[in-house]
C-alpha positions as CSV (number, residue, x, y, z in Angstrom):
1,M,-48.7,32.2,-20.3
2,S,-45.7,30.1,-19.2
3,L,-46.0,27.3,-16.7
4,S,-43.3,27.0,-14.1
5,L,-42.9,23.4,-13.2
6,P,-42.0,22.6,-9.6
7,L,-38.3,21.7,-9.1
8,S,-37.7,17.9,-8.4
9,C,-36.3,17.0,-5.0
10,S,-32.8,16.3,-6.4
11,Q,-32.8,19.6,-8.2
12,R,-33.7,21.3,-5.1
13,V,-30.9,19.7,-3.0
14,K,-28.6,20.5,-5.8
15,E,-29.3,24.1,-5.8
16,A,-29.2,24.3,-2.0
17,L,-25.7,22.5,-1.9
18,S,-24.5,24.8,-4.8
19,S,-25.6,27.9,-2.9
20,A,-23.6,26.6,0.1
21,G,-20.6,25.7,-2.0
22,I,-20.9,22.2,-0.9
23,D,-21.2,20.6,-4.3
24,Q,-17.9,21.7,-5.2
25,K,-16.5,20.2,-2.1
26,L,-18.3,17.0,-3.0
27,D,-16.8,16.9,-6.5
28,I,-13.3,17.3,-5.1
29,G,-13.8,14.5,-2.4
30,S,-15.1,12.2,-5.3
31,T,-12.3,13.0,-7.5
32,M,-9.8,12.2,-4.7
33,A,-11.6,9.1,-3.7
34,N,-11.6,8.0,-7.4
35,K,-7.9,8.7,-7.7
36,I,-7.1,6.8,-4.5
37,L,-9.3,3.7,-5.3
38,A,-8.3,3.7,-9.0
39,P,-6.4,0.5,-10.1
40,V,-2.8,0.4,-9.9
41,K,-2.8,-1.2,-13.5
42,T,-5.7,-1.1,-15.9
43,E,-6.8,-4.1,-17.9
44,Q,-5.3,-2.8,-21.0
45,Q,-1.9,-2.2,-19.5
46,I,-1.9,-5.8,-18.1
47,L,-2.8,-7.3,-21.6
48,E,-0.4,-5.1,-23.6
49,N,2.7,-5.4,-21.2
50,S,2.6,-8.9,-19.8
51,M,2.7,-12.5,-21.1
52,L,-0.6,-14.2,-21.5
53,E,0.1,-17.1,-19.1
54,D,-3.3,-18.7,-19.4
55,D,-2.5,-18.9,-23.3
56,P,1.3,-19.3,-23.1
57,N,1.6,-19.9,-26.9
58,A,0.2,-16.2,-27.5
59,N,3.6,-14.7,-27.2
60,C,4.9,-16.0,-30.6
61,A,6.0,-13.2,-32.7
62,V,4.2,-12.9,-35.9
63,T,4.0,-9.3,-36.9
64,Q,7.0,-7.1,-37.6
65,E,5.9,-4.9,-34.6
66,E,5.9,-8.0,-32.2
67,K,9.2,-9.2,-33.5
68,M,10.8,-5.9,-32.0
69,R,9.3,-6.5,-28.6
70,P,11.0,-8.9,-26.1
71,R,10.1,-12.5,-26.6
72,W,8.8,-13.6,-23.4
73,G,8.8,-17.1,-22.3
74,P,11.3,-20.2,-22.8
75,Q,12.4,-19.0,-26.2
76,H,13.9,-15.9,-24.6
77,K,17.7,-15.9,-24.9
78,G,18.2,-14.5,-21.6
79,A,15.7,-16.9,-19.9
80,Q,17.7,-19.8,-21.6
81,E,21.0,-18.6,-20.3
82,L,19.6,-18.1,-16.7
83,A,18.0,-21.6,-16.7
84,N,21.3,-23.2,-17.6
85,L,22.8,-21.7,-14.5
86,Y,20.9,-24.0,-12.3
87,T,23.6,-26.4,-10.9
88,T,23.7,-29.9,-9.2
89,G,25.2,-28.3,-6.1
90,K,22.4,-25.8,-5.9
91,R,19.8,-28.8,-6.3
92,T,21.7,-30.8,-3.5
93,Q,21.4,-27.6,-1.0
94,E,17.7,-27.4,-1.8
95,C,17.0,-31.1,-1.2
96,I,18.7,-30.8,2.3
97,C,16.8,-27.7,3.1
98,V,13.4,-29.2,2.4
99,G,14.0,-32.5,4.1
100,I,15.3,-30.5,7.4
101,C,12.5,-28.0,7.1
102,I,9.7,-30.5,6.9
103,T,10.9,-32.7,9.9
104,L,11.0,-29.3,12.0
105,M,7.6,-28.6,10.9
106,A,6.2,-31.8,11.9
107,V,8.0,-31.7,15.2
108,N,6.8,-28.2,16.1
109,F,3.3,-28.9,14.9
110,F,3.1,-31.9,17.4
111,F,4.5,-29.8,20.3
112,I,2.1,-26.8,19.5
113,V,-1.0,-29.2,19.5
114,T,-0.2,-30.7,22.7
115,H,0.3,-27.4,24.3
116,I,-2.7,-25.7,23.1
117,H,-5.4,-24.4,25.7
118,L,-8.9,-23.5,24.4
119,A,-9.0,-20.6,26.9
120,N,-6.5,-18.4,24.7
121,F,-7.8,-19.7,21.4
122,S,-8.9,-16.3,20.2
123,S,-5.4,-14.9,21.1
124,I,-3.7,-17.7,19.2
125,I,-5.8,-17.1,16.0
126,L,-4.8,-13.3,16.3
127,A,-1.0,-14.2,16.6
128,A,-1.5,-16.6,13.6
129,L,-3.0,-13.8,11.4
130,F,-0.2,-11.3,12.4
131,G,2.2,-14.1,11.6
132,I,0.6,-14.4,8.0
133,M,0.6,-10.7,7.3
134,T,4.2,-10.6,8.6
135,A,5.0,-13.2,6.0
136,D,3.2,-11.3,3.3
137,F,5.3,-8.2,4.1
138,A,8.5,-10.3,4.1
139,S,7.8,-11.9,0.7
140,G,7.4,-8.3,-0.6
141,L,10.6,-7.0,0.9
142,V,12.7,-9.9,-0.4
143,H,11.0,-10.0,-3.7
144,W,11.4,-6.2,-4.1
145,G,15.0,-6.4,-3.1
146,A,16.0,-9.2,-5.4
147,D,14.0,-7.8,-8.2
148,T,15.3,-4.3,-7.9
149,W,18.9,-4.5,-6.9
150,G,22.0,-6.8,-7.3
151,S,23.3,-8.7,-10.2
152,V,23.4,-12.3,-11.4
153,E,27.2,-11.8,-11.6
154,L,27.6,-11.2,-7.8
155,P,29.7,-13.8,-5.9
156,I,27.5,-16.6,-4.3
157,I,24.0,-14.8,-4.3
158,G,23.9,-13.9,-7.9
159,K,23.5,-17.3,-9.4
160,N,22.2,-19.0,-6.4
161,F,19.5,-16.5,-5.4
162,L,18.9,-13.6,-7.9
163,R,19.0,-16.0,-11.0
164,P,15.5,-17.3,-10.4
165,F,14.1,-13.6,-10.1
166,R,15.8,-12.6,-13.4
167,E,14.5,-15.7,-15.1
168,H,11.0,-15.3,-13.7
169,H,10.4,-11.9,-15.3
170,I,11.4,-12.9,-19.0
171,D,9.8,-16.5,-18.6
172,P,7.0,-16.2,-15.9
173,T,5.7,-19.8,-16.7
174,S,9.3,-21.2,-15.9
175,I,8.1,-21.7,-12.3
176,T,5.4,-24.0,-13.3
177,R,7.9,-26.2,-15.0
178,H,10.0,-26.3,-11.7
179,D,9.3,-29.3,-9.4
180,F,8.5,-29.0,-5.6
181,I,12.2,-29.1,-4.6
182,E,13.5,-26.3,-7.0
183,T,10.3,-24.2,-6.3
184,N,10.6,-24.4,-2.6
185,G,14.2,-25.1,-1.6
186,D,15.4,-21.6,-0.7
187,N,12.3,-20.5,1.3
188,F,12.4,-23.8,3.1
189,G,15.9,-23.1,4.1
190,V,15.3,-19.7,5.4
191,T,12.8,-20.9,8.0
192,I,15.1,-23.6,9.5
193,P,16.8,-21.4,12.1
194,F,13.5,-20.1,13.4
195,L,11.9,-23.6,13.5
196,A,15.0,-25.2,15.2
197,K,14.7,-22.5,17.9
198,I,11.2,-23.3,18.6
199,V,11.9,-27.0,18.9
200,W,14.7,-26.0,21.3
201,D,12.4,-24.0,23.4
202,F,9.8,-26.8,23.8
203,I,12.6,-29.2,24.8
204,V,14.6,-27.1,27.4
205,L,12.0,-24.5,28.7
206,P,9.9,-25.2,31.8
207,E,6.2,-25.3,31.4
208,E,5.4,-21.9,32.8
209,Q,7.9,-20.1,30.5
210,L,6.4,-22.0,27.5
211,R,3.0,-20.7,28.5
212,N,4.3,-17.1,28.7
213,K,6.0,-17.7,25.3
214,F,3.1,-19.7,23.5
215,L,1.6,-16.8,21.6
216,W,5.0,-15.8,20.4
217,I,5.7,-19.3,19.3
218,C,2.5,-19.6,17.4
219,F,3.1,-16.2,15.7
220,V,6.7,-17.5,14.6
221,F,5.3,-20.8,13.5
222,L,2.8,-19.4,11.3
223,L,5.1,-16.9,9.9
224,A,7.6,-19.8,9.1
225,I,4.9,-21.9,7.4
226,F,3.8,-19.1,5.1
227,V,7.3,-17.9,4.5
228,A,8.2,-21.5,3.4
229,M,5.2,-22.0,1.3
230,T,5.5,-18.5,-0.4
231,N,7.1,-19.8,-3.5
232,Q,4.5,-22.6,-3.8
233,I,1.7,-20.2,-3.5
234,H,3.5,-18.0,-6.2
235,K,3.8,-21.0,-8.5
236,W,-0.1,-21.6,-8.1
237,S,-0.7,-18.0,-9.1
238,H,1.1,-18.6,-12.5
239,T,-0.7,-22.1,-13.0
240,Y,-3.7,-21.7,-15.1
241,F,-4.5,-25.5,-15.7
242,G,-5.0,-28.4,-13.5
243,L,-4.9,-26.7,-10.1
244,P,-6.7,-28.6,-7.2
245,K,-10.2,-27.1,-6.5
246,W,-9.2,-26.3,-3.0
247,V,-6.3,-24.2,-4.4
248,I,-8.6,-22.2,-6.6
249,W,-11.1,-21.8,-3.7
250,L,-8.3,-20.1,-1.7
251,Q,-7.2,-17.9,-4.5
252,E,-10.7,-16.9,-5.3
253,H,-11.3,-16.0,-1.7
254,H,-7.8,-14.1,-1.4
255,V,-6.6,-16.3,1.3
256,I,-3.7,-17.0,-0.8
257,L,-2.2,-14.9,-3.7
258,P,-4.8,-14.7,-6.5
259,R,-3.7,-15.3,-10.2
260,R,-5.4,-12.2,-11.5
261,H,-4.0,-10.1,-8.7
262,H,-0.4,-11.3,-9.4
263,R,-0.7,-10.3,-12.9
264,I,-0.3,-6.7,-12.0
265,H,3.2,-7.3,-10.8
266,H,4.1,-8.8,-14.3
267,V,3.3,-5.7,-16.1
268,A,6.7,-4.4,-17.4
269,P,9.0,-2.9,-15.7
270,H,7.7,-4.9,-12.6
271,E,7.7,-2.3,-10.0
272,T,4.7,-2.8,-8.0
273,Y,2.8,-5.6,-6.1
274,F,5.7,-7.3,-4.8
275,C,4.0,-9.3,-1.8
276,I,3.5,-12.8,-3.2
277,T,2.1,-14.7,0.0
278,T,-1.4,-13.6,0.3
279,G,-1.0,-10.2,-1.5
280,W,-3.2,-8.4,1.3
281,L,-0.6,-5.7,1.7
282,N,0.1,-4.9,-2.0
283,W,-2.6,-2.2,-2.5
284,P,-1.9,-0.3,0.8
285,L,1.8,-0.3,0.2
286,E,1.3,0.8,-3.5
287,K,-0.9,3.7,-2.3
288,L,1.7,4.8,0.3
289,R,4.2,4.7,-2.5
290,F,6.3,2.6,-0.1
291,W,8.5,0.9,-2.6
292,G,9.0,3.9,-4.8
293,I,10.2,5.9,-1.8
294,L,12.7,3.2,-0.8
295,E,14.1,3.1,-4.4
296,Y,14.4,6.9,-4.4
297,I,16.4,7.0,-1.2
298,I,18.6,4.2,-2.3
299,E,19.3,5.7,-5.7
300,F,19.9,9.2,-4.2
301,T,22.5,7.9,-1.8
302,T,24.3,5.3,-4.0
303,G,23.6,6.2,-7.5
304,Y,22.4,2.7,-8.4
305,K,19.4,2.4,-10.8
306,P,16.6,0.2,-9.7
307,R,16.1,-2.8,-12.0
308,A,19.2,-2.2,-14.2
309,D,20.2,-5.9,-14.1
310,D,16.6,-7.0,-14.7
311,L,16.3,-4.7,-17.8
312,K,19.8,-6.1,-19.1
313,W,18.4,-9.6,-19.1
314,A,15.1,-8.5,-20.7
315,Q,17.1,-6.8,-23.5
316,K,18.9,-10.0,-24.5
317,G,15.6,-11.0,-26.2
318,I,15.4,-7.9,-27.9
319,R,19.1,-8.1,-29.3
320,N,18.4,-11.7,-30.4
321,D,15.3,-10.7,-32.4
322,A,17.2,-7.7,-34.1
323,Q,20.1,-10.3,-35.1
324,R,17.4,-12.7,-36.5
325,N,15.6,-9.9,-38.4
326,Q,19.0,-8.7,-40.0
327,K,19.6,-12.2,-41.3
């Protein structure tokens, strides 16, 4: 005589779902969820295709296979050429921009503090958050544009603005060797017209108009602050030694760009996670294929290949290695 054991609760539920065809739908839903929530780059991809910045000397070529890969870091031939393009004139422009911007920030901060009313404090916080998110998106748009298009050989913008982006991909730790002026000069310069306009409004507008514009002023001010600090935040995301504890706390709580999060962008060919202020928008923009769609439209209409100039500079290291191996 055979004994028929009673079905467990989970078995009975599974049979009921199966008979209704629901389990198949759940499997499909689970697969879709896993696909949507899957990481953009796996840990293995990050380790194999990016420079180990927490151990910068780990990129030294030892095996023959390693010698055939791009030599990331300050020994890369392309990185050395790009670093030498930093001129005295460029340094002077950056010093002027930093000085003017910091002065305008201080004046604006004084005006804003003296005009704050606690009654609309929650609205001010909301405006500030929108300013921060806009700064994050703006950092991604500029970063994507400079990484993906243009050439160092272009007049004016090539050596002055695109050069640091090319250098950064083949020597990511170079930014940690730049001082405050070289790191932040360009971003501080971009914010000067907006900060100057706010100062002008505070000086010339009557009190009633200032009250009506105050939320907009807070939005623009926080946007300008975070745009100005984007490259400093970016530098911190590449700094694995000696960071202040408060910076590490902000990174760990994703108030600013975390180090581990930004390493996803530095997996060759550097085609994702372009937002470098807070990084909040990287995941949703990647899932929407935002940058890929823009690249497809531009390539389809113009014929230009994305990141062609970036690849050219990266290959200088490969050619340099090949010449050395032949000798």
